[in-house]
C-alpha positions as CSV (number, residue, x, y, z in Angstrom):
1,M,-3.0,-6.5,-11.4
2,T,-0.2,-9.0,-12.2
3,A,3.7,-8.6,-13.9
4,R,5.2,-11.3,-15.3
5,N,8.2,-11.7,-17.3
6,V,7.9,-12.1,-20.7
7,G,10.0,-14.4,-23.2
8,H,11.6,-11.4,-25.5
9,N,13.2,-10.3,-21.8
10,G,13.6,-12.9,-19.9
11,R,17.5,-12.9,-19.0
12,L,19.5,-10.9,-17.1
13,A,23.2,-10.8,-17.4
14,A,25.3,-11.7,-14.5
15,G,25.2,-9.2,-12.1
16,G,22.5,-7.1,-13.8
17,S,19.0,-5.9,-12.4
18,A,15.3,-5.0,-13.5
19,S,13.0,-2.9,-11.6
20,F,9.0,-2.5,-11.7
21,G,7.0,0.4,-11.0
22,F,3.5,1.4,-10.6
23,L,1.6,4.4,-10.8
24,G,-2.0,4.7,-9.7
25,S,-4.6,6.9,-8.6
26,W,-8.3,7.1,-7.0
27,T,-11.0,10.1,-6.6
28,G,-14.3,9.0,-5.4
29,S,-16.5,7.5,-2.6
30,N,-15.9,4.2,-3.4
31,T,-13.3,2.4,-0.8
32,P,-10.1,2.4,-2.5
33,P,-8.3,-1.1,-3.5
34,A,-6.1,-3.0,-1.4
35,V,-2.6,-3.7,-2.6
36,S,-0.6,-6.7,-2.3
37,C,2.7,-7.8,-3.7
38,T,4.1,-11.6,-3.4
39,A,6.9,-12.8,-5.1
40,S,6.8,-16.3,-6.7
């Protein structure tokens, strides 16, 4: 999964903030996927 900025929401006011969330679940016998996070 990749999360990126899009043109229509590309600016925050001075002192503003943004957040990102992810909800997921897993069931079954397969190995759960690895999760990582990097800033760019």
